[in-house]
ZASE-625178 format. One line per 8 residues: their letters; for each residue x, y, z of N, C-alpha, C. Coordinates in steps of 0.02 Angstrom, whole numbers. Each point is the difference from the previous one (the first is absolute). Example, Ala and Ser with C-alpha at 12.3 -4.5 7.8 and 13.67 -1.06 7.14 Angstrom:
// ZASE-625178
AS = 660 -284 390 -45 59 0 45 60 0; -18 53 -36 42 59 3 -39 55 37
***
This chain:
// ZASE-625178
MSGSGCIG = 43 -59 0 -43 59 0 44 62 0; -11 46 -44 41 60 -4 -19 48 55; 44 52 9 -14 50 51 -65 36 -14; -11 20 -63 -62 36 -16 -60 -45 9; 8 -65 -15 -55 -46 11 -18 -6 73; 52 2 44 -14 -3 71 -41 60 22; 18 58 -25 -36 61 18 -72 -5 -23; -11 -24 -60 -68 -7 -26 -41 -47 43
TLRNEVGT = 29 -56 19 -36 -48 42 -20 32 66; 47 38 29 -14 30 64 -57 50 -5; 2 43 -50 -49 53 -5 -69 -28 -17; 0 -56 -36 -65 -29 -19 -30 -42 56; 43 -27 43 -25 -46 52 14 26 70; 10 64 7 9 34 64 61 -27 38; 46 -32 -36 64 -18 29 1 -62 44; -56 -35 5 -1 -56 46 44 -58 -22
SMKILIVN = 16 -4 -65 39 -57 -24 75 15 -4; 21 62 11 70 18 -7 40 -25 59; 54 -36 -14 45 -25 52 71 22 -19; 34 34 46 66 29 -12 47 -21 56; 61 -18 -18 52 -17 49 59 47 -9; 20 33 54 61 42 1 54 -39 36; 59 -7 -31 55 -38 29 59 47 11; 29 -3 60 61 39 14 38 -35 56
FDNLGDVV = 58 -28 -17 42 -35 49 57 44 26; 0 64 -16 55 44 17 -5 24 73; 42 50 17 4 22 69 -59 44 21; 2 25 61 -57 35 28 -20 61 -41; 50 42 -18 -15 59 -39 -32 -16 -67; 26 -52 -33 -27 -19 -65 -72 -24 5; -15 -36 54 -69 -23 10 -46 59 14; 25 51 33 -39 62 8 -14 30 -69
FSSCIADT = 51 3 -43 -8 32 -65 -56 -33 -41; -3 -66 1 -50 -33 -42 -71 6 27; -7 31 58 -68 15 24 -36 47 -48; 39 39 -39 -33 46 -48 -36 -39 -55; 23 -62 -14 -36 -42 -48 -69 -18 28; -1 -22 63 -64 -17 31 -45 60 5; 29 58 15 -39 61 6 -35 17 -66; 38 -4 -55 -29 15 -65 -53 -51 -20
LSHYFPSA = 16 -65 8 -46 -52 -22 -64 -2 41; 6 11 66 -60 -1 42 -44 61 -15; 29 54 -24 -39 59 -19 -42 -15 -62; 32 -30 -51 -35 -13 -62 -42 -63 2; 21 -49 41 -34 -64 5 -22 -12 72; -48 38 26 -17 -5 72 -28 -67 21; -25 -40 -47 -29 -65 18 46 -58 -16; 60 15 -25 46 -53 -19 30 -34 61
QIDVLCSS = 22 -62 -10 39 -35 51 74 16 -13; 32 34 48 70 18 -7 39 -35 56; 43 -46 -18 41 -37 48 73 22 -7; 39 -15 51 71 18 0 41 -61 21; 57 -10 -34 49 -50 19 66 36 14; 27 -9 61 61 36 18 43 -42 47; 59 26 17 42 -33 50 -33 4 69; 13 -50 41 -35 -3 65 15 61 43
YAKDIAAC = 62 26 -2 16 55 45 -34 65 -21; -28 3 -60 -35 60 -24 -76 -7 -1; -26 -55 27 -72 -14 -7 -43 52 35; 25 30 55 -41 50 35 -7 63 -41; 48 15 -42 -6 57 -45 -52 -15 -53; 5 -59 -30 -49 -19 -52 -71 0 27; -8 -17 64 -66 -1 30 -30 70 5; 41 51 -7 -23 70 1 -14 28 -69
YPGIDTVY = 7 -40 -53 -15 24 -67 -74 18 -6; -16 52 -37 -70 17 -11 -36 -54 -41; -59 -20 22 -44 -41 -40 20 -72 -9; 47 -27 41 22 -69 -13 -43 -49 39; 0 -62 -24 -40 -53 31 43 -46 42; 49 -33 -31 39 -50 35 74 13 -12; 40 -7 53 73 4 -5 29 -70 9; 37 -23 -49 37 -63 4 74 17 11
DLAPPWRA = 32 -34 46 70 16 14 42 -63 5; 64 8 -17 48 -55 4 70 29 0; 48 -40 21 71 16 -7 24 -34 -64; 15 39 -52 19 -32 -64 60 -46 9; -2 -61 -27 57 -46 6 59 18 -44; -7 50 -43 54 19 -46 37 63 21; -19 31 56 35 61 20 0 8 76; 53 31 25 5 16 71 15 74 7
SLQQKKGS = -14 28 59 13 70 13 19 7 74; 16 62 20 16 12 70 -61 -15 44; -59 12 -27 -61 -9 40 -27 -71 -1; 22 -41 -48 -34 -64 -10 47 -50 -33; 4 -60 29 40 -53 -30 -38 -30 -59; 35 -40 -40 -34 -36 -54 -53 -45 30; -57 -3 -34 -53 -43 23 7 -70 -28; -47 -42 19 2 -70 -24 -40 -6 -64
LSEYLRIL = 22 -46 -42 -36 -13 -63 -70 -27 15; -6 -40 52 -66 -29 15 -51 54 19; 22 51 36 -46 54 19 -20 41 -62; 48 12 -44 -16 35 -62 -52 -39 -40; 9 -65 -5 -47 -41 -38 -68 -2 34; -1 2 67 -64 0 36 -39 64 -16; 34 57 4 -33 64 -15 -20 3 -74; 44 -25 -43 -15 0 -71 -63 -41 -14
NLLRQTRY = -7 -56 35 -59 -42 -9 -64 37 20; 4 39 54 -57 41 21 -17 52 -54; 52 32 -26 -11 52 -50 -29 -29 -64; 22 -59 -18 -21 -29 -64 -73 -24 2; -31 4 58 -71 -15 3 -42 57 -29; 32 58 -8 -33 57 -32 33 12 -68; -40 10 -51 27 21 -64 -8 75 -5; 55 35 5 -2 73 0 -6 26 -71
DVMLCASI = -34 57 -6 -1 34 -65 67 32 -15; 31 29 52 64 34 -9 44 -14 60; 64 -16 -13 52 -2 50 50 55 -16; 11 45 48 49 54 -9 58 -12 48; 60 -11 -26 59 -12 42 40 65 4; 2 30 59 35 63 10 74 -10 16; 22 -61 12 71 -14 12 37 0 -67; 61 24 0 38 4 -63 46 -60 -10
HWKDVLGA = 10 -41 51 47 -55 -5 -30 -58 -41; 39 -29 -44 -27 -50 -45 -25 -62 37; 32 -18 55 -23 -58 38 -68 13 31; -12 62 21 -66 18 27 -53 -5 -54; 17 24 -60 -48 -4 -56 -15 -73 -16; 52 -42 -1 -10 -71 -14 -44 -32 54; 14 17 64 -41 -28 54 -72 21 -4; -11 64 -18 -68 26 -6 -36 -29 -61
RMVRAEQY = 38 -18 -51 -29 -26 -62 -34 -67 10; 13 -33 56 -29 -65 13 -74 3 20; -25 60 16 -72 5 16 -39 -5 -65; -65 -12 6 -43 -6 -59 -31 69 -14; 12 26 -60 -27 65 -18 -8 4 -76; -47 41 -21 -9 14 -71 54 45 -26; 22 47 41 49 50 -21 54 7 53; 63 -3 -22 57 7 45 37 64 -17
VGFFKRPF = 6 45 48 30 66 -12 58 10 49; 56 25 -25 57 11 45 56 36 -34; 54 11 38 60 33 -26 47 -52 -29; 40 21 -48 52 -44 -27 65 38 -8; 54 -34 14 67 25 -14 36 -47 -47; -6 -65 15 30 -51 -43 -50 -18 -55; 23 -9 -61 -46 -12 -56 -46 -60 10; 24 -54 31 -42 -59 6 -60 12 45
VRKLLTSS = 4 49 45 -56 14 45 -61 24 -39; 11 34 -56 -57 24 -40 -44 -57 -23; 31 -58 -11 -39 -58 -24 -45 -28 55; 14 18 63 -42 -24 55 -61 44 11; -2 57 -34 -51 50 14 -44 13 -60; -64 11 12 -45 21 -53 13 72 -19; 11 42 50 17 71 -11 60 15 44; 52 28 -31 62 12 37 19 74 -3
CPVPDDTE = 35 22 52 23 69 6 74 0 17; 39 45 -30 71 6 20 5 17 75; 52 -26 32 9 16 71 11 75 8; -22 29 56 11 72 10 73 16 8; 21 57 -28 69 21 10 4 47 61; 59 28 12 10 40 60 -29 69 -4; -29 19 -57 -28 67 -7 -76 -1 -1; -31 -58 -4 -73 -4 -4 -30 -7 70
PIVQAMQR = -44 45 20 -33 -8 65 -33 -69 5; 9 -33 56 -19 -70 6 -75 -11 -9; -42 47 22 -72 -12 -8 -21 7 -73; 37 39 -39 -15 3 -71 16 -67 -33; 54 -32 23 16 -67 -25 -55 -50 17; -27 5 61 -55 -44 19 -61 12 -43; -13 63 -16 -57 16 -42 9 -25 -71; 62 -8 -23 11 -29 -66 -26 -72 -3
LVSAAFPD = 6 -36 55 -27 -68 2 -76 2 -8; -32 47 35 -73 6 -5 -20 17 -71; 36 47 -31 -16 21 -69 11 -57 -49; 51 -42 13 12 -57 -45 -57 -51 4; -28 -8 60 -55 -48 9 -66 29 -24; -9 65 10 -64 32 -15 12 64 -41; 14 -7 -64 18 58 -41 -56 51 -7; -62 -18 15 -55 47 -5 -5 47 61
FPENLEPR = 39 -13 51 -2 43 59 21 71 -19; -33 51 28 26 68 -8 67 7 36; 43 42 -27 67 8 29 -6 31 70; 35 -30 47 3 27 68 61 45 4; -11 65 -1 55 48 -4 38 6 66; -30 -18 54 32 8 65 -16 -60 45; 27 -59 -17 -13 -59 42 32 7 69; -30 -31 49 26 2 68 -7 -69 31
YRLIPPEG = 49 -19 41 -10 -62 39 -39 17 63; -41 -48 21 -47 12 55 -8 -63 42; 3 8 65 -14 -55 47 -58 20 45; -45 -46 13 -55 11 46 25 -14 70; -4 47 47 26 -12 68 -30 -62 31; 40 -37 39 -26 -60 34 -62 17 40; -46 -47 4 -63 11 35 12 22 72; -34 53 19 6 24 69 58 46 11
NKGKGLSS = 39 17 -54 58 43 9 0 55 -52; -56 26 -17 -6 52 -51 15 68 29; 65 12 13 21 66 23 -12 12 74; -8 -53 39 -13 10 72 60 34 33; -13 50 39 52 30 41 37 55 -35; 29 -14 -58 41 49 -36 48 34 48; 34 -40 40 36 28 57 75 10 -11; 32 -44 -37 73 0 -3 27 19 -69
IVLHPFSG = 60 29 2 41 3 -61 41 -64 -2; -9 -39 -52 36 -64 -7 62 12 -42; 58 -23 26 63 7 -35 28 -69 -17; 22 -8 -62 30 -63 -22 69 17 -30; 53 -1 40 66 23 -23 44 -53 -31; -27 -60 -11 42 -57 -20 -9 -16 -74; 51 -31 -29 -3 -25 -69 56 -50 -9; -13 -50 -42 52 -49 -15 51 25 -50
DVRKTWPL = -11 59 -29 45 28 -50 27 66 27; 65 2 12 30 60 30 -9 61 -44; -6 -9 -65 -9 57 -46 -68 33 10; -47 -35 31 -67 26 10 -12 23 73; 54 1 40 -7 11 71 28 68 21; -42 41 29 20 64 30 37 -16 65; 57 32 14 39 -17 60 -40 2 64; 13 -48 44 -38 -6 62 7 61 44
ENWLELAE = 60 31 0 7 60 41 -47 56 -22; -15 2 -65 -49 50 -24 -70 -16 25; -17 -64 -1 -66 -21 26 -7 19 73; 53 -10 39 -4 15 71 -6 75 12; 34 40 -41 -6 73 6 -70 23 -19; -27 -30 -53 -69 16 -20 -49 -18 56; 9 -59 29 -45 -22 54 3 47 59; 60 25 16 7 45 56 -42 63 -9
QLRERYRL = -5 23 -62 -41 59 -15 -74 -15 4; -19 -61 -21 -71 -17 -4 -31 -19 67; 39 -34 43 -31 -27 61 -20 55 49; 22 61 -11 -23 54 43 -75 12 -7; -27 -17 -59 -71 14 -14 -41 -61 -18; 33 -55 -18 -37 -58 -24 25 -65 32; -45 -48 4 19 -67 22 32 -36 -59; 56 -34 13 37 -35 -53 -5 -76 9
CWIGSPVD = 4 -35 -57 0 -73 1 48 -24 -54; 54 -35 20 49 -27 -47 -20 -71 -19; 2 -16 -65 -15 -68 -22 57 -27 -42; 2 -66 -7 50 -34 -40 -8 -75 9; 47 -37 -28 -2 -73 10 17 -16 72; -18 -60 24 18 -18 69 74 7 14; 43 -17 -48 72 7 10 20 73 5; -27 41 -46 14 72 1 -19 30 68
LANFRKSG = -60 -16 23 -25 29 62 38 -25 61; 21 -64 -2 39 -27 56 67 36 6; 33 11 -57 63 36 1 -10 73 20; -54 29 -23 -16 69 17 -12 7 75; -35 -48 28 -15 2 71 64 -8 41; 45 -44 -22 63 -10 36 45 61 -2; -5 39 -54 44 59 -7 -17 54 51; -63 1 23 -19 49 50 -5 71 -25
VVSPSEIA = -4 10 -66 1 68 -27 -68 34 5; -54 -39 9 -66 29 10 -34 -38 58; -52 30 26 -37 -31 55 -34 -64 -24; 4 -54 38 -34 -62 -19 -75 10 -12; -30 50 33 -71 11 -8 -18 24 -70; 49 26 -38 -12 23 -68 6 -56 -51; 30 -56 19 13 -54 -47 -59 -48 -1; -26 -13 -59 -58 -45 -6 18 -68 28
SAGKVTEV = -46 -29 39 12 -66 27 5 -51 -57; 42 -50 9 11 -49 -54 -65 -33 -22; -45 -10 48 -63 -32 -17 -42 39 -49; 8 66 -1 -41 42 -44 25 0 -72; 65 -13 -10 27 7 -67 34 -62 -26; 0 -56 39 29 -61 -25 -36 -25 -62; -66 5 1 -41 -19 -57 -21 61 -39; -7 -8 -66 -20 56 -43 -68 28 22
GGTLKLLS = -45 -44 20 -66 22 22 5 48 59; 46 -12 46 9 45 57 25 68 -22; 46 0 -48 25 64 -27 -55 39 -34; -43 -34 -38 -56 33 -33 -46 33 51; -14 -36 54 -44 28 52 32 61 33; 65 -5 14 34 56 31 0 61 -46; 14 -11 -64 2 55 -48 -69 31 -10; -52 -42 5 -68 26 -8 -18 52 52
GAKFFIGH = 32 -4 59 -14 47 53 51 55 7; 45 7 -50 53 50 4 -25 70 -19; 29 50 30 -14 69 -18 40 20 -62; 63 -25 -4 46 19 -55 53 -55 -4; 29 -9 -59 51 -51 -10 61 31 -32; 59 -22 23 63 22 -31 42 -62 -12; 25 -9 -62 40 -59 -15 39 8 -64; 30 -56 -22 38 -3 -62 -45 -28 -55
DSGPTHMA = 31 -17 -57 -33 -40 -52 -3 -72 26; -55 -18 32 -4 -64 34 -72 -25 1; -8 -63 18 -67 -28 5 -46 39 47; 22 16 62 -44 38 45 -19 68 -28; 45 34 -36 -17 64 -31 -59 -8 -47; 4 -50 -43 -53 -9 -50 -64 -28 32; 7 -38 54 -59 -22 37 -37 60 28; 38 46 32 -31 60 29 -33 43 -53
CGLGKRGL = 34 8 -57 -28 41 -54 -62 -34 -30; 1 -65 -6 -58 -36 -25 -60 3 47; 14 6 65 -53 4 50 -30 70 5; 28 47 -40 -27 67 -1 28 46 53; 58 -18 29 29 42 52 37 59 -30; 16 48 44 45 55 -18 71 -21 18; 49 23 -40 67 -20 16 52 32 -44; 62 -19 14 59 24 -37 46 -60 -11
ALYPPHTV = 24 -7 -62 48 -53 -17 64 31 -25; 57 -29 20 66 24 -19 31 -48 -51; 25 28 -55 22 -42 -56 70 18 -24; 36 -50 -27 58 13 -42 -24 10 -71; 42 28 -45 -24 13 -68 -16 -63 -40; 31 -57 15 -5 -57 -45 -67 -38 6; -41 14 51 -64 -34 5 -60 46 -4; 10 65 4 -57 44 10 -47 4 -60
RKYYPQGV = 26 -2 -61 -43 7 -59 -49 -58 -6; 21 -58 21 -42 -60 -6 -43 -11 62; 29 14 58 -32 -21 63 -20 57 46; -5 61 -25 -24 54 43 -70 -19 26; -23 28 56 -66 -20 27 -56 14 -49; -36 -52 -18 -53 5 -51 -67 -27 25; -8 0 66 -62 -23 30 -49 56 11; -54 -16 34 -54 48 12 16 47 58
GAFQHLVG = 54 -12 36 18 43 56 29 66 -23; 1 48 46 28 67 -14 74 -2 20; 41 -27 -45 71 -9 13 41 50 -40; 52 26 32 52 38 -34 63 -43 -1; 47 18 -43 64 -35 0 57 49 -14; 57 -15 30 61 40 -10 54 -46 -27; 43 28 -43 53 -39 -32 68 30 19; 46 -43 21 68 20 14 48 -40 -43
NPIGLLKV = 51 33 -27 48 -34 -44 71 10 27; 22 -46 46 -35 -58 26 -51 20 54; -37 -48 23 -54 14 47 25 33 64; 62 -14 19 28 28 61 8 75 -2; -3 30 -60 6 73 -6 -64 37 19; -55 -35 8 -61 33 23 11 28 70; -16 63 10 11 34 63 -59 -12 48; 16 -5 64 -53 -11 50 -50 58 -1
DEVLATVM = 25 61 -7 -46 58 0 -49 -4 -58; 24 -23 -59 -44 -6 -58 -53 -54 11; 21 -56 28 -47 -54 14 -51 22 52; 24 32 53 -45 24 53 -51 49 -27; 22 47 -42 -46 49 -28 -54 -33 -42; 19 -52 -38 -49 -35 -42 -49 -39 42; 25 -31 54 -44 -36 46 -50 48 31; 24 57 24 -45 48 33 -52 27 -49
DGLCDSP = 21 9 -62 -48 22 -52 -55 -52 -9; 19 -64 -2 -50 -53 -7 -45 -5 60; 28 10 60 -40 -3 60 -49 58 5; 21 58 -24 -44 59 1 -61 -10 -45; 9 -41 -52 -55 -13 -46 -46 -55 25; 19 -33 56 -41 -55 26 -67 27 26; -54 -38 -11 -65 22 25 -3 1 76
***
């Protein structure tokens, strides 16, 4: 069934027969980005069944996609990451068997890695849509799109997948990624400024001494909450550079779902180009993100939140006074 044929079926039958699967095995930020696919499709196809297949450690993010029905999760047996070891082949086959009980009209794979495309291709669908870099991957897909380069905003790349599947869609000139806050945490409290000073890439990390100087200026007027991985926070707590009362308890941020709940209640967020930054922006929060030049054109905050971003070349050249002024400007605009 072609993309235009799918649209015709939906409009003629009020969308009850449309079944769509979004696949993304990438990291937390990438899974946030592909929420814009669900946002677009649920807008045009409000009665469609939209399911998601993702890595297990990102399932709580996928559960916040607009308009989705079921989230399937697994640890892919073909890849490992800092957050997740390689999964078992038997578990992949078990989830695949569940998915194959549904024949989807469209499968959209937002992961760019060829092994992810191959793994997603095993589901049953009329149309397979995804990115390709290696020529043989094009043969796995009904509709293929070149992988995004470093100059294309990531949500525009995600929208290219939607356009490839549904060419009759009107062009979305300003796509945004969007997450629905976890139930019971829709902006409750709005009490703290949340700071995430950590990154696995030193090129993307503003020096810690700058973060501490910024915090010293902010805590006179605002409650602060530092977040990070359990290892980051344990080391931070041992260093004694901030009060333990400002550091998020490990139980709140060990799981992605806990971080989402904490961010949902934040007054403001400050971070790098990182998963928590994009989670906060997707949740509609106000915030500031600090970037090096090599990632900003592709990964600047593109969610529904009121985020600003600053670029330093290198990032360490960003001045504390400049960052503080931008934060205060964002806080002054808060309702």
